[in-house]
N, CA, C and O of each residue as an XYZ file, in Angstrom:
528
protein
N     109.942     80.700     88.222
C     109.654     79.680     89.205
C     108.242     79.876     89.722
O     107.730     80.994     89.773
N     107.639     78.796     90.096
C     106.299     78.827     90.648
C     106.182     77.701     91.655
O     106.738     76.619     91.465
N     105.451     77.965     92.733
C     105.291     76.935     93.743
C     103.992     77.166     94.503
O     103.612     78.307     94.764
N     103.323     76.094     94.850
C     102.158     76.155     95.725
C     102.605     75.668     97.100
O     103.249     74.626     97.228
N     102.252     76.437     98.116
C     102.687     76.118     99.470
C     101.453     76.067    100.374
O     100.543     76.884    100.236
N     101.429     75.113    101.288
C     100.318     74.993    102.233
C     100.175     76.266    103.060
O     101.144     76.996    103.265
N      98.964     76.523    103.528
C      98.685     77.703    104.342
C      99.258     77.532    105.746
O      98.516     77.487    106.728
N     100.571     77.438    105.831
C     101.264     77.292    107.102
C     102.410     78.286    107.134
O     103.227     78.333    106.214
N     102.469     79.080    108.195
C     103.445     80.156    108.289
C     104.865     79.676    108.050
O     105.602     80.294    107.282
N     105.266     78.581    108.696
C     106.659     78.127    108.571
C     106.982     77.652    107.156
O     108.097     77.852    106.676
N     106.028     77.033    106.496
C     106.278     76.576    105.118
C     106.394     77.745    104.152
O     107.265     77.759    103.282
N     105.511     78.723    104.310
C     105.563     79.901    103.447
C     106.860     80.668    103.704
O     107.564     81.035    102.763
N     107.172     80.907    104.963
C     108.393     81.644    105.316
C     109.632     80.920    104.794
O     110.551     81.557    104.279
N     109.662     79.613    104.923
C     110.802     78.836    104.443
C     110.997     78.964    102.949
O     112.123     79.134    102.480
N     109.910     78.884    102.197
C     109.994     78.995    100.736
C     110.461     80.398    100.343
O     111.331     80.542     99.484
N     109.891     81.426    100.962
C     110.287     82.802    100.651
C     111.770     83.023    100.957
O     112.491     83.616    100.154
N     112.216     82.550    102.105
C     113.621     82.721    102.494
C     114.549     81.975    101.540
O     115.585     82.508    101.144
N     114.190     80.754    101.169
C     115.039     79.983    100.245
C     115.174     80.689     98.911
O     116.276     80.797     98.374
N     114.067     81.169     98.372
C     114.139     81.861     97.086
C     114.957     83.135     97.193
O     115.811     83.394     96.345
N     114.709     83.933     98.225
C     115.447     85.192     98.379
C     116.932     84.930     98.616
O     117.782     85.623     98.057
N     117.238     83.954     99.423
C     118.635     83.669     99.770
C     119.396     82.973     98.653
O     120.623     82.888     98.703
N     118.692     82.478     97.654
C     119.358     81.779     96.548
C     120.184     82.730     95.698
O     121.118     82.299     95.022
N     119.858     84.009     95.722
C     120.555     84.978     94.889
C     120.140     84.924     93.430
O     120.706     85.639     92.604
N     119.177     84.100     93.101
C     118.738     83.915     91.723
C     117.431     84.632     91.411
O     117.008     84.669     90.255
N     116.790     85.200     92.422
C     115.458     85.760     92.249
C     115.461     87.222     92.688
O     115.825     87.536     93.820
N     115.051     88.113     91.781
C     114.961     89.536     92.115
C     113.642     89.889     92.784
O     113.597     90.757     93.657
N     112.560     89.213     92.374
C     111.219     89.527     92.866
C     110.475     88.238     93.154
O     110.516     87.293     92.366
N     109.791     88.207     94.296
C     108.892     87.112     94.633
C     107.517     87.724     94.859
O     107.361     88.615     95.694
N     106.528     87.251     94.122
C     105.151     87.685     94.297
C     104.361     86.521     94.866
O     104.355     85.429     94.298
N     103.700     86.753     95.981
C     102.818     85.732     96.527
C     101.398     86.094     96.149
O     101.086     87.270     95.961
N     100.536     85.102     96.036
C      99.124     85.354     95.770
C      98.303     84.599     96.795
O      98.486     83.402     97.013
N      97.402     85.324     97.410
C      96.495     84.720     98.384
C      97.042     84.711     99.787
O      98.213     84.999    100.034
N      96.152     84.370    100.700
C      96.536     84.257    102.106
C      96.693     85.583    102.817
O      97.358     85.654    103.850
N      96.081     86.656    102.273
C      96.254     87.978    102.869
C      94.993     88.496    103.555
O      94.958     89.640    104.009
N      93.969     87.668    103.632
C      92.683     88.100    104.189
C      92.609     87.999    105.701
O      93.625     88.046    106.394
N      91.397     87.861    106.199
C      91.153     87.885    107.639
C      90.837     86.524    108.252
O      90.594     86.441    109.456
N      90.833     85.461    107.461
C      90.530     84.159    108.037
C      91.750     83.599    108.773
O      92.870     84.082    108.604
N      91.514     82.592    109.577
C      92.614     81.993    110.351
C      93.663     81.344    109.452
O      94.812     81.185    109.864
N      93.286     80.970    108.236
C      94.238     80.338    107.309
C      95.087     81.359    106.557
O      96.072     80.985    105.921
N      94.726     82.630    106.615
C      95.438     83.676    105.890
C      96.667     84.123    106.686
O      96.602     85.053    107.489
N      97.785     83.439    106.442
C      99.002     83.688    107.227
C     100.176     84.187    106.384
O     101.298     84.288    106.881
N      99.921     84.498    105.116
C     101.013     84.946    104.252
C     101.681     86.223    104.768
O     102.908     86.302    104.729
N     100.937     87.230    105.252
C     101.620     88.421    105.768
C     102.543     88.112    106.953
O     103.642     88.661    107.043
N     102.105     87.248    107.849
C     102.939     86.892    109.002
C     104.200     86.162    108.558
O     105.288     86.422    109.071
N     104.051     85.250    107.606
C     105.208     84.514    107.088
C     106.174     85.460    106.388
O     107.391     85.321    106.516
N     105.636     86.410    105.656
C     106.475     87.357    104.929
C     107.250     88.238    105.891
O     108.465     88.381    105.760
N     106.561     88.831    106.857
C     107.224     89.718    107.818
C     108.290     88.969    108.606
O     109.311     89.549    108.976
N     108.061     87.690    108.864
C     109.023     86.902    109.639
C     110.385     86.804    108.952
O     111.403     86.644    109.625
N     110.413     86.899    107.619
C     111.693     86.730    106.920
C     112.215     88.017    106.280
O     113.342     88.046    105.786
N     111.412     89.078    106.284
C     111.877     90.334    105.689
C     112.983     90.961    106.516
O     112.992     90.856    107.743
N     113.907     91.607    105.843
C     114.925     92.403    106.520
C     114.475     93.858    106.622
O     114.766     94.547    107.599
N     113.757     94.310    105.591
C     113.250     95.685    105.577
C     111.882     95.696    104.919
O     111.691     95.123    103.846
N     110.927     96.356    105.573
C     109.604     96.470    104.970
C     109.561     97.643    104.005
O     110.323     98.602    104.131
N     108.654     97.549    103.038
C     108.381     98.619    102.080
C     106.875     98.871    102.133
O     106.148     98.478    101.220
N     106.407     99.520    103.189
C     104.964     99.654    103.384
C     104.251    100.420    102.284
O     103.065    100.188    102.050
N     104.939    101.322    101.604
C     104.299    102.079    100.534
C     103.782    101.199     99.419
O     102.769    101.515     98.795
N     104.468    100.095     99.160
C     104.024     99.193     98.089
C     102.697     98.542     98.471
O     101.762     98.525     97.670
N     102.609     98.011     99.680
C     101.368     97.372    100.121
C     100.237     98.394    100.203
O      99.095     98.086     99.863
N     100.552     99.614    100.654
C      99.544    100.666    100.714
C      99.045    101.015     99.317
O      97.845    101.213     99.123
N      99.946    101.094     98.342
C      99.562    101.423     96.967
C      98.663    100.336     96.378
O      97.720    100.640     95.647
N      98.948     99.083     96.690
C      98.112     97.992     96.189
C      96.686     98.121     96.707
O      95.730     97.969     95.947
N      96.542     98.400     97.993
C      95.207     98.557     98.572
C      94.514     99.810     98.031
O      93.328     99.779     97.703
N      95.259    100.900     97.943
C      94.681    102.167     97.488
C      94.190    102.087     96.044
O      93.193    102.718     95.696
N      94.872    101.327     95.213
C      94.466    101.210     93.814
C      93.179    100.411     93.665
O      92.358    100.720     92.801
N      92.993     99.403     94.483
C      91.827     98.528     94.355
C      90.653     98.957     95.226
O      89.499     98.731     94.864
N      90.934     99.568     96.356
C      89.891     99.909     97.323
C      88.720    100.699     96.789
O      87.576    100.361     97.093
N      88.956    101.744     96.000
C      87.821    102.542     95.528
C      86.820    101.767     94.660
O      85.622    102.046     94.713
N      87.285    100.817     93.876
C      86.346    100.064     93.020
C      85.946     98.730     93.624
O      84.945     98.138     93.220
N      86.721     98.254     94.590
C      86.419     96.984     95.243
C      86.683     97.152     96.739
O      87.774     96.832     97.212
N      85.696     97.652     97.490
C      85.916     97.992     98.900
C      86.483     96.866     99.762
O      87.125     97.140    100.776
N      86.265     95.630     99.390
C      86.820     94.520    100.181
C      88.345     94.466    100.111
O      88.980     93.790    100.921
N      88.929     95.172     99.152
C      90.394     95.223     99.055
C      91.004     95.825    100.314
O      92.148     95.523    100.654
N      90.257     96.667    101.000
C      90.775     97.280    102.228
C      90.958     96.256    103.339
O      91.614     96.543    104.340
N      90.389     95.071    103.179
C      90.555     94.005    104.173
C      91.867     93.243    103.986
O      92.248     92.447    104.844
N      92.545     93.479    102.891
C      93.806     92.796    102.627
C      94.868     93.236    103.626
O      94.977     94.417    103.956
N      95.639     92.282    104.095
C      96.717     92.564    105.053
C      98.079     92.355    104.418
O      99.076     92.221    105.127
N      98.139     92.324    103.091
C      99.381     92.061    102.374
C     100.510     92.994    102.779
O     100.281     94.146    103.148
N     101.726     92.485    102.705
C     102.930     93.228    103.066
C     103.909     93.190    101.905
O     103.728     92.442    100.944
N     104.945     94.007    102.008
C     106.004     94.028    100.993
C     107.296     94.458    101.669
O     107.286     95.173    102.671
N     108.405     94.008    101.101
C     109.702     94.394    101.642
C     110.816     93.632    100.959
O     110.628     92.988     99.928
N     111.986     93.729    101.572
C     113.158     93.103    100.969
C     113.826     92.119    101.918
O     113.774     92.244    103.142
N     114.444     91.151    101.297
C     115.352     90.226    101.984
C     116.536     90.091    101.051
O     116.401     89.621     99.921
N     117.692     90.503    101.528
C     118.852     90.510    100.654
C     118.579     91.401     99.469
O     118.191     92.559     99.625
N     118.781     90.865     98.289
C     118.556     91.626     97.054
C     117.281     91.185     96.348
O     117.187     91.232     95.121
N     116.298     90.754     97.144
C     115.028     90.296     96.597
C     113.884     91.118     97.165
O     113.806     91.342     98.373
N     113.003     91.562     96.290
C     111.776     92.242     96.690
C     110.677     91.193     96.802
O     110.494     90.382     95.894
N     109.951     91.207     97.904
C     108.860     90.268     98.135
C     107.583     91.079     98.320
O     107.533     92.001     99.134
N     106.546     90.725     97.552
C     105.280     91.450     97.590
C     104.136     90.452     97.703
O     104.063     89.491     96.937
N     103.242     90.685     98.662
C     102.033     89.873     98.800
C     100.921     90.480     97.954
O     100.569     91.646     98.133
N     100.372     89.699     97.042
C      99.213     90.096     96.253
C      97.996     89.328     96.748
O      98.142     88.261     97.345
N      96.795     89.853     96.510
C      95.594     89.111     96.896
C      95.475     87.820     96.093
O      96.223     87.599     95.140
N      94.542     86.986     96.481
C      94.376     85.703     95.812
C      93.465     85.717     94.606
O      93.527     84.809     93.778
N      92.618     86.729     94.487
C      91.686     86.754     93.361
C      92.401     87.151     92.072
O      93.398     87.872     92.099
N      91.883     86.675     90.953
C      92.458     87.012     89.654
C      92.445     88.527     89.442
O      93.433     89.104     88.988
N      91.322     89.165     89.774
C      91.222     90.615     89.627
C      92.205     91.341     90.521
O      92.796     92.340     90.112
N      92.387     90.846     91.747
C      93.335     91.456     92.673
C      94.767     91.352     92.179
O      95.554     92.284     92.339
N      95.101     90.232     91.587
C      96.445     90.052     91.024
C      96.635     90.990     89.836
O      97.674     91.639     89.714
N      95.635     91.060     88.963
C      95.719     91.944     87.801
C      95.893     93.397     88.244
O      96.747     94.113     87.720
N      95.083     93.826     89.206
C      95.205     95.190     89.724
C      96.568     95.409     90.366
O      97.178     96.464     90.187
N      97.046     94.423     91.110
C      98.343     94.536     91.765
C      99.487     94.657     90.778
O     100.401     95.458     90.975
N      99.442     93.870     89.726
C     100.486     93.944     88.703
C     100.486     95.301     88.016
O     101.544     95.814     87.650
N      99.305     95.883     87.839
C      99.219     97.217     87.239
C      99.864     98.266     88.140
O     100.474     99.215     87.649
N      99.735     98.104     89.433
C     100.377     99.022     90.388
C     101.892     98.847     90.350
O     102.636     99.827     90.377
N     102.340     97.612     90.288
C     103.774     97.322     90.323
C     104.498     97.686     89.030
O     105.683     98.017     89.059
N     103.809     97.631     87.914
C     104.444     97.808     86.603
C     105.311     99.064     86.502
O     106.444     98.965     86.030
N     104.838    100.235     86.921
C     105.684    101.426     86.745
C     106.813    101.567     87.770
O     107.682    102.421     87.600
N     106.821    100.764     88.811
C     107.846    100.927     89.859
C     108.782     99.737     90.012
O     109.839     99.855     90.633
N     108.407     98.603     89.457
C     109.143     97.368     89.723
C     110.589     97.403     89.232
O     111.497     97.032     89.976
N     110.817     97.834     88.011
C     112.187     97.867     87.489
C     113.088     98.755     88.341
O     114.223     98.389     88.647
N     112.577     99.922     88.721
C     113.391    100.834     89.533
C     113.649    100.238     90.916
O     114.757    100.337     91.442
N     112.632     99.626     91.497
C     112.808     98.999     92.808
C     113.885     97.922     92.752
O     114.746     97.860     93.629
N     113.844     97.084     91.740
C     114.847     96.023     91.585
C     116.235     96.633     91.385
O     117.208     96.169     91.979
N     116.328     97.669     90.552
C     117.615     98.341     90.350
C     118.191     98.851     91.670
O     119.387     98.718     91.928
N     117.328     99.436     92.499
C     117.797     99.960     93.782
C     118.236     98.839     94.720
O     119.281     98.932     95.364
N     117.440     97.791     94.792
C     117.736     96.679     95.707
C     119.007     95.948     95.304
O     119.809     95.562     96.156
N     119.186     95.760     94.008
C     120.349     95.010     93.527
C     121.585     95.885     93.378
O     122.678     95.377     93.131
N     121.420     97.197     93.526
C     122.553     98.100     93.397
C     122.879     98.457     91.963
O     123.913     99.071     91.698
N     122.012     98.082     91.028
C     122.252     98.386     89.620
C     122.142     99.871     89.328
O     122.848    100.391     88.463
N     121.263    100.553     90.042
C     121.049    101.978     89.818
C     120.603    102.600     91.129
O     119.525    102.286     91.635
N     121.404    103.455     91.666
C     121.033    104.115     92.911
C     120.822    105.606     92.724
O     120.688    106.345     93.699
N     120.792    106.055     91.460
C     120.576    107.479     91.219
C     119.092    107.798     91.337
O     118.226    106.964     91.073
N     118.838    109.011     91.734
C     117.470    109.498     91.859
C     117.362    110.784     91.055
O     118.320    111.555     90.998
N     116.217    111.027     90.434
C     116.061    112.295     89.727
C     116.141    113.448     90.729
O     115.796    113.284     91.900
N     116.586    114.591     90.275
C     116.690    115.755     91.149
C     115.322    116.078     91.731
O     114.306    116.041     91.037
N     115.319    116.392     93.003
C     114.079    116.722     93.692
C     113.599    118.097     93.264
O     114.394    119.016     93.067
N     112.286    118.223     93.124
C     111.696    119.520     92.810
C     111.244    120.207     94.076
O     110.732    121.326     94.021
N     111.419    119.569     95.210
C     111.001    120.140     96.478
C     112.250    120.689     97.173
O     113.186    119.944     97.464
N     112.255    122.008     97.436
C     113.423    122.554     98.112
C     113.517    122.051     99.548
O     112.499    121.868    100.215
N     114.713    121.833    100.009
C     114.899    121.391    101.380
C     116.187    121.987    101.925
O     117.117    122.306    101.183
N     116.211    122.123    103.209
C     117.378    122.729    103.866
C     118.394    121.653    104.184
O     118.039    120.514    104.489
N     119.643    122.018    104.112
C     120.741    121.127    104.498
C     121.341    121.626    105.781
O     121.476    122.834    105.974
N     121.701    120.734    106.652
C     122.296    121.125    107.932
C     123.769    121.405    107.760
O     124.448    121.750    108.727
């Protein structure tokens, strides 16, 4: 599925919620609207409908692009879940989307498995920890 939505918080939030609530979509990727201008409202729309944030994903997207493209640090993109759908804000530039997809590639299948309940196993930890 693909859709273009006006730069309006309620329209973006409505589309994200409809797709997530449909039960037919495991992942929703948005592109654009994550900058600092008054029209960049995608993060606000996303947070408005998320049930749980996944800040590590948004941090990884910025961290991967920031060293080679310092303006990436200006991105306010967010990520999280609604129901059994993962929602991730990507930047609007072609390069930003390409970089973002490269970050998501090694983690996306596992994230979807966890969210949908298909696989909740985790590899054994190599870090010792105490149990109460």
